C-alpha positions in Angstrom: 12.0 -16.5 -12.1 8.4 -15.8 -13.1 6.6 -15.2 -9.8 2.8 -14.9 -9.6 1.6 -13.1 -6.5 -1.9 -14.3 -5.4 -3.5 -12.0 -2.8 -6.8 -10.7 -1.5 -5.6 -7.1 -1.9 -2.5 -5.1 -2.8 -1.9 -4.4 0.9 1.3 -3.1 2.6 2.9 -6.6 2.8 2.1 -7.4 -0.8 3.5 -4.0 -2.0 6.7 -4.5 0.0 7.2 -8.0 -1.5 6.5 -6.7 -5.0 9.3 -4.1 -4.6 11.8 -6.5 -3.0 11.2 -9.3 -5.5 11.4 -7.0 -8.5 14.7 -5.6 -7.2 16.1 -9.1 -7.2 15.3 -9.4 -10.9 12.2 -11.6 -10.8 9.4 -11.1 -13.4 6.2 -10.4 -11.4 2.5 -10.5 -12.1 -0.3 -10.4 -9.6 -3.9 -11.6 -9.4 -6.5 -10.9 -6.8 -8.0 -13.9 -5.2 -11.5 -13.5 -6.6 -12.6 -17.0 -7.6 -11.0 -20.4 -8.3 -11.6 -20.0 -12.0 -9.9 -16.6 -12.1 -6.8 -18.0 -10.2 -6.7 -21.0 -12.6 -6.8 -18.6 -15.6 -4.1 -16.4 -14.2 -1.8 -19.4 -13.7 -2.5 -20.6 -17.2 -1.8 -17.2 -18.8 1.4 -16.4 -16.8 2.8 -19.9 -16.5 4.7 -19.0 -13.3 7.8 -20.8 -11.9 6.5 -20.2 -8.4 3.3 -18.8 -6.8 3.6 -16.6 -3.7 0.5 -15.8 -1.6 1.2 -12.9 0.8 -2.4 -12.4 2.0 -5.3 -14.8 1.5 -8.5 -15.5 3.4 -9.4 -18.7 1.6 -7.6 -21.8 0.3 -5.8 -21.9 -3.1 -7.7 -24.3 -5.4 -6.4 -27.9 -5.4 -6.2 -27.7 -9.2 -3.4 -25.1 -8.7 -1.4 -26.3 -5.7 -1.3 -29.9 -7.0 0.6 -28.7 -10.1 2.5 -25.7 -8.8 4.5 -24.9 -5.7 2.5 -22.3 -3.8 4.2 -20.5 -0.9 1.7 -19.2 1.7 2.7 -16.4 4.1 1.1 -17.0 7.5 1.5 -14.3 10.1 2.2 -16.7 12.9 5.0 -18.7 14.5 5.9 -22.2 13.2 3.1 -24.6 13.9 0.4 -21.9 14.3 -2.7 -22.5 12.3 -5.9 -20.5 11.9 -7.1 -17.2 10.4 -6.6 -15.1 13.6 -3.0 -15.6 14.3 -2.0 -12.0 15.3 -5.4 -11.4 17.0 -4.8 -14.3 19.5 -1.1 -13.4 20.0 -2.0 -9.9 21.0 -5.0 -10.8 23.2 -3.0 -13.5 25.0 0.0 -11.2 25.6 2.6 -13.3 23.7 6.1 -12.0 24.1 7.4 -13.2 20.7 5.7 -13.9 17.5 6.7 -14.5 13.9 5.9 -15.2 10.2 6.0 -18.5 8.5 6.2 -19.4 4.8 4.7 -22.8 4.1 3.6 -24.8 1.0 -0.1 -25.0 0.2 -1.7 -28.3 0.7 -5.2 -29.6 1.4 -5.2 -28.4 5.1 -4.9 -24.7 5.7 -1.6 -23.6 7.2 -0.5 -27.2 7.6 2.0 -27.6 4.7 5.7 -28.1 5.0 7.7 -25.0 6.1 10.1 -23.3 3.7 11.2 -20.5 6.0 10.3 -18.5 9.1 11.3 -15.4 11.1 10.4 -14.2 14.5 10.1 -10.8 16.3 9.4 -9.4 19.8 5.7 -8.6 20.1 5.5 -5.0 21.4 2.3 -3.6 22.8 0.6 -2.2 19.7 -2.4 -2.6 17.5 -2.7 -5.6 15.1 -2.5 -3.1 12.2 0.7 -1.6 13.4 2.4 -4.9 14.1 1.3 -6.2 10.7 2.7 -3.2 8.8 6.0 -3.2 10.7 7.4 -6.3 12.5 5.2 -8.9 10.8 6.0 -7.4 7.4 9.7 -7.3 8.0 9.7 -10.9 9.2 7.5 -12.0 6.3 9.7 -10.3 3.8 12.8 -12.0 5.2 11.1 -15.4 5.2 9.7 -15.1 1.7 13.1 -14.0 0.3 14.8 -16.9 1.9 12.1 -19.3 0.7 12.3 -18.0 -2.9 16.1 -18.3 -2.8 15.8 -21.9 -1.6 13.3 -22.8 -4.3 15.4 -21.2 -7.0 18.6 -22.9 -5.9 16.9 -26.2 -5.9 17.5 -29.2 -3.6 15.9 -27.7 -0.5 13.4 -30.0 1.2 10.8 -28.1 3.3 10.3 -29.6 6.7 7.1 -31.0 8.1 6.2 -29.6 11.5 4.2 -31.6 14.0 2.3 -29.6 16.6 3.3 -30.5 20.1 6.8 -31.6 19.0 9.8 -30.3 21.0 10.4 -26.6 20.3 7.1 -26.1 18.4 4.9 -23.6 20.3 2.3 -23.0 17.5 -1.1 -24.6 17.7 -4.4 -24.6 15.9 -6.8 -21.8 16.9 -10.1 -20.9 15.4 -11.3 -17.7 13.9 -11.6 -15.2 16.8 -15.2 -14.3 17.1 -16.8 -11.5 19.0 -17.4 -13.6 22.1 -13.7 -13.8 22.6 -13.2 -10.1 21.9 -16.0 -8.8 24.2 -15.0 -6.1 26.7 -16.4 -6.5 30.2 -16.2 -2.9 31.3 -17.0 -3.7 34.9 -14.2 -6.4 35.3 -11.6 -5.5 32.6 -8.7 -3.3 33.6 -7.2 -0.8 31.2 -4.5 -3.1 30.0 -7.1 -5.8 29.2 -9.3 -3.4 27.3 -6.4 -2.1 25.3 -5.3 -5.7 24.4 -8.8 -6.5 23.1 -9.1 -3.3 21.1 -5.6 -3.7 19.7 -6.2 -7.3 18.7 -9.2 -6.2 16.6 -7.9 -3.0 15.2 -8.2 -2.6 11.5 -10.6 -5.5 11.1 -13.1 -6.5 12.6 -13.2 -4.1 15.6 -14.7 -5.0 19.0 -18.5 -5.2 18.9 -19.8 -3.1 21.9 -22.1 -0.2 22.4 -21.7 3.6 22.2 -24.6 5.8 23.5 -26.7 2.6 23.7 -26.2 1.9 20.0 -24.3 -1.3 18.9 -21.0 -0.3 17.3 -17.6 -1.8 16.5 -14.8 0.0 18.3 -11.3 0.9 17.0 -8.4 3.1 17.8 -7.9 2.6 21.5 -5.4 4.5 23.6 -4.8 4.8 27.4 -6.6 7.8 28.9 -6.5 9.9 32.0 -8.7 9.6 35.1 -11.5 7.2 35.6 -15.1 6.8 36.8 -17.9 4.3 36.7 -16.6 1.5 34.6 -18.1 1.7 31.1 -19.2 5.3 31.5 -18.4 7.8 28.8 -16.5 10.6 30.5 -15.4 13.2 28.0 -14.4 14.0 24.4 -11.3 15.2 22.8 -11.5 16.2 19.1 -13.3 13.2 17.5 -12.6 10.7 20.3 -14.5 9.7 23.5 -13.0 8.8 26.9 -14.5 5.7 28.5 -13.9 4.5 32.0 -12.4 1.0 32.7 -12.0 -0.9 36.0 -8.9 1.0 36.9 -8.7 4.0 34.6 -9.9 5.0 31.2 -9.3 4.6 27.4 -9.8 6.8 24.5 -11.8 5.3 21.6 -11.2 7.3 18.4 -13.1 5.4 15.7 -16.1 3.2 15.4 -18.5 1.6 12.9 -22.2 1.7 13.8 -23.8 -1.7 13.7 -27.4 -0.5 13.6 -27.6 -0.1 9.8 -26.7 -1.9 6.6 -24.6 0.8 5.0 -22.0 1.5 7.7 -18.3 2.1 7.6 -15.6 3.3 9.9 -15.8 6.9 11.1 -14.4 9.1 13.9 -16.7 8.7 16.9 -17.7 12.3 16.9 -19.0 12.0 13.3 -20.7 8.7 13.9 -22.5 10.1 17.0 -22.3 13.9 16.5 -25.1 15.0 19.0 -24.2 12.5 21.7 -20.5 13.3 21.5 -21.1 17.0 21.6 -22.9 16.7 24.9 -19.8 15.3 26.7 -17.4 17.6 28.5 -14.2 18.5 26.8 -10.9 17.0 27.9 -7.3 16.7 26.6 -5.1 13.7 26.0 -6.2 11.9 22.8 -2.8 11.3 21.1 -2.8 13.0 17.7 -0.4 15.9 17.5 2.6 16.4 19.8 5.6 18.7 19.7 9.1 18.5 21.4 12.4 20.3 21.2 16.0 19.2 21.5 19.4 20.8 21.7 21.0 23.9 23.2 19.8 27.5 22.7 20.8 28.8 19.3 20.9 25.4 17.8 17.5 23.9 18.8 15.5 21.4 16.8 11.7 21.1 16.9 10.0 17.8 16.2 6.3 17.8 15.2 4.5 14.5 15.5 1.1 13.9 13.8 -0.1 10.3 14.2 -3.4 10.4 12.4 -5.3 7.1 12.4 -4.4 5.2 9.2 -2.6 8.3 8.0 -5.9 10.0 6.9 -6.2 13.7 7.5 -9.7 15.2 7.6 -10.4 18.9 7.2 -10.4 19.5 11.0 -7.2 17.5 11.4 -5.5 19.5 8.7 -6.6 22.7 10.4 -5.2 21.5 13.7 -1.9 20.5 12.1 -1.6 23.8 10.3 -2.1 25.6 13.7 0.5 23.4 15.3 3.0 24.1 12.5 2.6 27.9 13.0 3.1 27.4 16.8 6.2 25.4 16.1 7.5 28.0 13.7 7.1 30.6 16.4 9.6 28.8 18.6 13.3 29.7 18.6 14.5 26.7 16.6 16.7 26.4 13.6 15.4 23.1 12.3 11.9 21.8 12.2 11.4 18.0 11.8 8.0 16.8 10.5 7.8 13.3 12.0 4.3 12.2 11.0 3.3 9.0 12.8 5.1 5.8 13.5 2.9 3.8 11.0 2.2 6.4 8.4 3.6 9.8 7.6 0.3 10.7 5.9 -2.1 9.2 3.3 -3.7 12.5 2.3 -7.4 13.5 2.5 -9.7 11.5 4.8 -11.9 9.4 2.4 -14.1 8.0 5.2 -15.0 11.4 6.6 -15.7 12.6 3.0 -17.9 9.6 2.3 -19.9 10.4 5.5 -20.5 14.0 4.7 -23.8 15.5 3.5 -22.1 16.5 0.3 -19.0 14.4 -0.4 -18.0 16.7 -3.3 -18.1 19.7 -1.1 -16.2 18.0 1.7 -13.6 16.7 -0.8 -13.0 20.4 -1.8 -12.8 21.6 1.8 -10.4 18.8 2.7 -8.1 19.3 -0.3 -8.0 23.1 0.4 -7.1 22.3 4.1 -4.3 19.9 2.9 -3.0 22.7 0.6 -3.0 25.1 3.6 -0.7 22.7 5.5 1.6 22.3 2.6 1.8 26.1 2.1 2.7 26.6 5.7 5.8 24.4 5.2 6.7 25.7 1.8 6.8 29.3 3.0 8.7 28.5 6.2 12.0 30.1 4.9 13.5 31.1 8.2 14.6 27.6 9.2 15.5 24.3 7.7 12.5 21.8 7.4 13.0 18.1 7.3 10.4 15.3 6.6 11.2 12.2 8.6 9.4 9.2 7.0 9.1 6.6 9.8 6.2 5.0 8.0 4.6 4.8 4.6 3.2 7.7 2.7 0.7 7.8 -0.1 -1.2 10.1 -2.5 -1.4 13.6 -1.0 0.5 12.5 2.0 3.6 11.7 -0.1 3.5 15.2 -1.7 3.0 16.7 1.8 6.3 15.1 2.6 8.0 16.6 -0.4 7.2 20.2 0.7 10.1 20.1 3.2 13.7 21.1 2.3 15.0 17.6 3.1 13.2 14.2 3.1 14.8 11.5 5.1 13.3 8.0 5.1 13.7 4.8 7.0 14.9 2.0 4.8 11.9 -0.2 3.9 9.4 2.6 3.9 7.1 2.6 0.9 5.8 5.6 -1.1 2.9 5.8 -3.4 3.4 9.2 -5.0 0.4 9.1 -7.3 -3.4 9.7 -7.1 -4.7 7.7 -10.1 -5.7 4.6 -8.1 -8.4 6.7 -6.5 -10.6 7.3 -9.5 -7.9 9.1 -11.6 -7.6 12.1 -9.3 -5.4 14.8 -10.6 -4.0 15.7 -7.2 -3.0 18.9 -5.5 -0.7 19.6 -2.5 1.5 21.8 -4.8 2.8 18.6 -6.6 3.2 20.5 -9.9 5.7 22.7 -8.0 7.5 20.3 -5.8 7.8 17.3 -8.0 9.8 18.9 -10.9 12.2 20.4 -8.3 12.9 16.9 -6.9 13.0 14.5 -9.8 16.7 14.3 -11.0 16.1 13.0 -14.5 13.3 12.2 -16.9 9.8 13.5 -16.9 8.4 14.2 -13.4 4.9 13.3 -14.7 6.1 9.8 -15.2 6.2 9.5 -11.4 2.5 10.5 -11.3 1.5 8.2 -14.1 2.9 4.9 -12.6 0.6 3.3 -10.1 3.1 1.1 -8.3 4.8 1.6 -4.9 8.4 2.6 -4.7 10.6 2.0 -1.7 12.9 4.5 0.0 16.0 3.4 -2.0 14.3 3.8 -5.3 12.8 7.1 -4.1 16.3 8.2 -3.3 17.5 7.3 -6.8 14.7 9.4 -8.3 15.4 12.4 -6.0 12.2 12.2 -4.0 14.1 11.3 -0.9 17.4 12.9 0.1 18.7 10.4 2.7 17.8 6.8 3.5 18.7 5.8 7.0 19.3 2.1 7.6 17.9 2.2 11.1 15.3 -0.1 12.6 11.9 1.2 13.6 12.9 2.2 17.2 16.2 3.8 16.2 15.1 5.8 13.3 13.7 9.0 15.0 16.6 9.2 17.4 19.0 9.0 14.5 17.0 11.8 12.7 17.2 14.0 15.7 20.9 13.5 16.0 21.5 14.4 12.4 19.1 17.4 12.7 21.0 18.7 15.7 24.2 18.5 13.7 22.6 20.6 11.0 21.3 23.1 13.4 24.8 23.7 14.7 26.7 24.1 11.4 28.3 27.6 11.2 26.9 28.4 7.7 23.3 27.6 8.4 22.4 31.3 8.3 23.9 31.5 4.8 22.0 28.4 3.7 18.8 29.9 4.9 19.5 33.1 3.1 20.1 31.1 -0.1 16.8 29.3 0.5 14.9 32.6 1.0 16.4 34.0 -2.2 15.5 31.0 -4.2 11.9 31.0 -2.9 11.6 34.7 -3.8 12.9 34.0 -7.4 10.5 31.1 -7.9 7.6 33.1 -6.5 8.3 35.9 -8.9 8.5 33.5 -11.8 5.3 31.7 -10.9 3.5 32.3 -7.6 2.5 29.3 -5.5 -1.1 30.6 -5.6 -1.0 29.9 -9.4 0.2 26.3 -8.9 -2.6 25.8 -6.4 -5.3 27.4 -8.5 -4.4 25.3 -11.6 -4.3 22.1 -9.5 -7.6 22.8 -7.8 -9.3 23.6 -11.1 -8.5 20.1 -12.2 -9.6 18.7 -8.8 -13.0 20.4 -9.1 -13.6 18.4 -12.3 -12.9 15.2 -10.3 -15.2 16.3 -7.5 -18.0 17.9 -9.5 -17.6 16.8 -13.1 -19.5 14.3 -15.2 -16.9 11.6 -14.6 -17.8 9.9 -11.3 -14.8 7.6 -11.1 -13.4 9.2 -7.9 -16.8 9.0 -6.1 -17.2 5.3 -7.1 -13.6 4.4 -6.2 -13.9 6.2 -2.8 -17.1 4.4 -2.0 -15.6 1.0 -2.8 -12.5 1.9 -0.7 -14.4 3.0 2.3 -16.8 0.1 2.3 -14.0 -2.4 1.6 -15.8 -3.7 -1.4 -14.2 -6.9 -2.7 -12.3 -6.7 -5.9 -14.2 -7.9 -9.0 -11.1 -7.7 -11.3 -7.3 -7.1 -11.1 -6.0 -3.8 -12.5 -3.8 -4.4 -15.6 -0.8 -2.6 -14.2 -0.7 -5.5 -11.6 -2.1 -8.4 -13.7 0.6 -8.1 -16.4 -0.3 -11.6 -17.7 -3.6 -10.0 -18.9 -1.9 -7.1 -20.8 
């Protein structure tokens, strides 16, 4: 069928649906929900058989839903209505939640239901739940709804709130009054629920250092003190006391100015944070080992917020890699984080720098240093374990390992062009040709669409796709890595790896690849074309789209 995706942005759920629907042979086009007139024009140009809306914040115009079946994805259980579905579910401690596909009508979220799916609601941020369980449930429900529509004859069911078996109800937009933290009365679990329910957008409006600020990125912390007091700092995060303990707050957005955006707390309040005593415990980089002596496996975790890696974070990760390489292991697994492996350089930190061009250069050099540490680790086998999505430089960081293993359903965006036509670095001109099995490797860089783990495997970007769920993926990776560490011929394999690296270094040194890439990046950062700086500013400030890119809006080609 001809399917038009109508969405506020090309977010993780929309990308996943694009990939899944295209694989099933549907002809796709997409339009950003900018204005009623734009939507009407898109429908007229594309003449879709069906409209699917994965992510909207306002109603589809009546002129469209009256004439076309429009399937709305609602991140809530059947009967739930309102724009803050996941927020309320997390704050209220629901045990189970879901995603519902319903048909657009005059009343928001009240149309007949085409399909639904449910999932256990683990203790996690709204962003993490949305990218993982909610996305999986929404994809399953959308695919079922599309199949039902295509087959014909299915009658979507009307749902009455309060009917037997219907738990969902209408709830309003969650405002800051409902999110407010009472530091004197709220225990750690309550504070974390409130922070998690607001993570991503809009944050919890509070104060830091007597300045109004929206808080994000909360984690349980050690110790305690006077409730509400700021106790310590760790890297860019601050530790704040609760009624019965403490929480780390990693990111914030100052609310005392017009031009504000999300930053690590230590950059939003540099002098105030520096005055706090140092402590340990903010969860960012962790290392563990498995297996017997002589066949041990090291696992390096780096769960950077939203997958963004600042200069300082790259430097800490590089140091952690060298520490891991000093250990008596035969295999090193690069596990990234549970939600993202990496998304490359930290655009928000760059935007907040005195010279964004200079900080861009420092950040990309630091990313390259991380990649070089992995590429030159020839005394053991290195494995990238993609638990979560990876994009831009983070995807090419993944490709520096000997093996890349991905969880089924993970998305890759191995290109830079969507960020102001960046050329890219992270040694991609070396690693990409070595991986792509057929065709021109540059074609991977030129396309601007996501690819899933299975397609990445077909291309050679991924070596293994593991059909494990989120919780089972890393244990499965460790088991497979332990088996590799114990094979009798691993020493011979490593000798072959070292010889190949030596030959390739003699043919063209890694330093030359890096210099050539960075020469092009300098043009992006310092040249007359300001596309990168404009795109970064729009991205950081969440500027609404004013048009839909042509690689998505195929009806406008």
